[in-house]
N, C-alpha and C positions, 0 to 999 in steps of 0.2 A: 607669382610673387610670394604667396604664402609658402609654397614648396621651397622656394629659394631661401627664404628666411629661416625655415625649419632646418634645411640642410646646413646653413651657416651655423645655426645654434648647435646642431649635433657635432659638427666639426670642431667648434670651439670647445664643446664639452669634452670631446675626446682628447684634444690637445692640452687641456688643463689638467693639473695633477688631481687625482682623486684622493683627498686627504682622509685618512682613517680617523675614527673617533679617538680623542685623547684618552689615554688610560685613566680609569678611576683608581685613585690611590688612597689607602687608609694608613694612618700612622698612629703609634701608641701615645707617646708623650710629646710635649711642646718642643723640646730641643730637636727631636727627630723630625717633627713636622716642619721645623724651620729649615733644616738641611734639605729635605725633599722639596720644600717650597722654592728654595734657591735654584735647584736643578730644573724645576718645572716652570720657572718664571717666564712669562710671555707665551706659555703653552697651555697651562692648566693649574689647578689649585688642589692640593691634597686635603683630605678630611682628617680631623683630629679626634681620636677616640677618648683619651683621658684628659679632662680639663686641667690647666696648670695648678689649680688650688686643690686638686684631689690627689690622694695618695695612689701611686701606680701599683702598690703592692696588693691592694685589695679594692676593687671598684665594681659597682653594678652599673652596667651600661644602660643608658636611656634608649628608648626605641629608635630615636634618630641616629644614635651611634651604632646600634645594631644594624640598622639599614645601610649605613655607610660601609660597614664591614661586609655585609652580605653582597653589596654591589661592587666590591673592589675587584679590580684586575690584578692589583699588586698591593701587598701589605708589607710595610716596613716597620719593624719593631726592634727594641733592644734585645729581647729574647725572654725565655721562661724564667730566668733567674730574677728578673725585675718584675715581671707581671705573670706569675704562674697561672692566675685565673683566666688569662687570655688564650691559653693553649687550646682548650676545648672549643671555645667559640671560633677560633681560627679554622679549625677543622670542620665544624658543623655549619658555620655561616659563610666561610670564605675558602672552602675546600678546593675549589677549582681555580683559585687565584694563585699567583706566584707569591712566595713568602721570602722575605729577607730578614733573618735574625742577625742584627748587626754585630752582636757580641761574638757570633760564631764565624764571622767572615774572615777569610785569609788576611793575615797581617795585622789584625786588631790587637792592640796592646791591652793585656788583661793582668790585673793585679789581685793579690789575695786580700781578704779582710784582715784587719788588725784586731788583736784580741786585748781584752782588759780595759780598765778605765784609763790607764796610762800606756801609751804606745811605746814600744821599743824603738830605738834609733834604727833607721834603715839607710843603706847605701843604695839610692835609687838608680845608680848607673848599672847595677847588675840585677835589679829587681824587675819582676814582671815577665810576662810571656806574650808572644804574638801567636794568634791562632792561625794554624796552617792546616786546613782540613781536619783530619783526625789527630794531628800531631801538634805539640806545643814546643816552641823553640825560644831560647833566650832572646830578649829584645835587642835589636841592633839599630839604634837611632843615633848615629854620630854626626848627622848634619840635618839641615832643614829642608832637604829635598822633598818635594811633594810626591807621595807614593800614589800610584794609580794602579788599581787592580780591577780586572773585569770580574763581574759577579758570574762566574761560570758554573755556579752550583745553586741556582735559585731553587728554593725548596717547593716542589710542586706536590701538594697533597691531593689525594684522590677521594677523600672522605666527603660525603654529602649528607645533608640532613634537611628536613623540611620544617625547621623551627619557625614558628610565627615571629614576625618582626615587631609586634606590638606588645610583647612581654619583656620584662627586664631579664637580662642575661646575668645570672648571679654566679659569684665565685664558688667553687666547690673544692678549693685547694687549701682550706685553712690549716689542715693538718700537715701540709708540706712545708710550713714555715719553720725556719731554723732558729728563730730568736733574733735574727737581723731583719726580719720582714722579707726574707727571700728564701727560695728553695735551697735546701742544704747542699752546698758544693764547695764552700771555702773561697769561692771567687767573688770579687766585688763587682756588682753589675752597673755601677755608676760610670760606665766607660765613656760616655759622651763628654765628660769633663776634662778629657785630654784632647786638646784641639787637633793633635795629629791623627787621632782616630777620626775626628770629624773630616779632616782633609781626605783621608783614605776612603771613607764611606761616600763622599760626594761622587768620586769616580765610579764606585760600585753601583750606586743608585742610578747614575746616568746610564750605565751599561744595561741595567735591568729595564729601565724605561725604553731604551733603544730596541731591545728585543721585542717589546710590545708595540712600539710606535716608531719604526725605522724612518718614517717620513720626516720626523722631527729630530733625527739623530744629531744634526749639526748644532741645533739650538741647545739640546741637552748637554752636549760636550762643551760647548762654549760657556754655558752657564756654570757647569761644574768647574771648569778651569779657572774662571774668574773668581768663583767662591773659594777655591783652593788657594789662589794667590792672596786673596783678602785675609784668609785665616793665617797664612804664613806671616803676613805683615802684622796681624793682630798678636800673634805669639811673641813677636819681637817687642811690640808695644807693652804687652803685659809683663814681660821679663824686665823691661826698663822701669815700669811702675813699681814692681815688687822688689827690685834690687836693694833699695835703701833699708828695707825692713825684713829681709829674708831670714835673718838670724834672731829675730825677736820671738819669744815664746808665746803661744796662744793655745786655746782649747776650743774645740768645736762642739756643736750640740750632739751630733752623732756621726759615725764614720762614713760620710758620704763624699769626702773631698780628696781621697787618697790619690786619684788620678791627676787632679789639678796640682796638688802639693808635689807629687813626684815630677811632673813635667817642669815645674818652675822652682824646684829645689827649695820649697818653703814648707816645713813640716809641723803639724800640730803635735802638742804634747799628749793629748788624750781627748776623750769624748765624754760628755755628761751622760748621755743615754746609751745603753747597750745596743739599742736599736730604735727605730722610729715608730714602733708599735707599743712599747711599754715604757712607763716612767721609771727612772732609776730608783733604786732603794736607798735608804738612809746611809748605809755603809758606803755605797759608791759616791754619794754626794759628799760625805765626810772625807773620803780619800781624795777627791778632787779639790776640796777646799785646802787640804794639805799640799797638794801639787801646786795650786795657785800661790800659796804662801811661800813654799820652798823655792819655786822656780822664778818668782817675780813675773808671772805671766802678764803680758801687757793687755791682753784682750780675751774675752770669752764671747764666742759667737752664738747667737740664737738663730732660729729658723722661723720664717713667718707663719708656718702651720702649727707651731707647738707652743706649749705653755711657757711664757716668759718668767713665771715664778721660779722655775728651776734654775735659770741663770742667776736670779737674785740670791737663791740659796747657796750657790757656789761662790759668789763674789762679795756677799754682804760683809761690810766692814774691812775690806781688803784694798780698796782704792783701785780695783782693776777695771779697765775700760770694757765696754760691751759694744758689740756690733751685730750685724745680721748678714748671714750668708744664705743664699737660696739656690739649691741645685736644680730646680725645675722651672724657674721663671714665673713664679706665682703672681707677681705684680707686673709682668710684661704682657704686651698684646701679642697673641700668637701670630706668627707670620715669618717671612724670610729673614727679618732682622733680629729675631729673638735670640738665636744661638750666639751670635757675636755680642749682643747686648748683655746676655747672661754672663759670659766669661769676662767681658770687660768690667761689668758691674761688680762681679765677685772680686776681681783684682783690686778695684778701687776701694771697695769696702774694707778689704784686708789692709790695704796701705793706709787708709784714713784712721782706722782704729789702732793699728800697731805703731803709727807715728806719733800718737798723742803722748 
């Protein structure tokens, strides 16, 4: 009787699928964490390295975040232009993991930084580049088709290190900063604020996960396709929200919104701060006060992480409205819904301030 029961159990075990462990995934910022969370929904949950209210440009990881990086099978991050300090820990703590630098993925729409307190007018139809391996090509987005690309070039580093996990991992890239809070390249790393980049990456993230966990391939692909469709619908909704105010002038706190502006054809006149690491000087504030007065700017947008007194200095006595834009989701709960909530909230805050 015992032997019969044991045989039945063994047969049942052989006939049942042997599921592999779900990949451990670490992500850099909350919007990227949200995209990965959508693809992994129902299978697993990624770890977030940089909290939403912390600057991604310079951050000292806590021990728990270093452990999450060390234990990762896959790391998904924007890339070294946004978080230069993360490059060394990626090699030392997660050297054996697969790495996806989203900004470097084939098809990603990449824009340059804009210079000066007042931006020059741009024709966004011809602006920007898509990253294709080692070559850049002019953007060709003439429709709303969802683009799907396999991540055929997951970056596999072979560097290993026995760093302890109970010490803070500190940035040692302060000298690489270019005055924008980013490694000097001329390229704007706020790539996640274009929802078509988000649609593209969802497919690439799914394929990277499938390489590590083929047993859950159908779930990853189904999740990615559903999230891509939802983002396409969100893009239409945002375009409708912004249509009544797209020609009204406004100023942002710093040049973090170029991708969002370009996608929805709504362009800032300029930025208060040269970057998000240094306060603007008196000359720049004076120049922007003149821009506000001459242009009749409807709104000046603050950011939740920075000094609101700078907004008052630019708008004082001019009757200009003020609002808040947040590129990272500082006030949102991390998770699968954050990416869409971030873009939707940005559009609504723009529309509300510019329509007053």
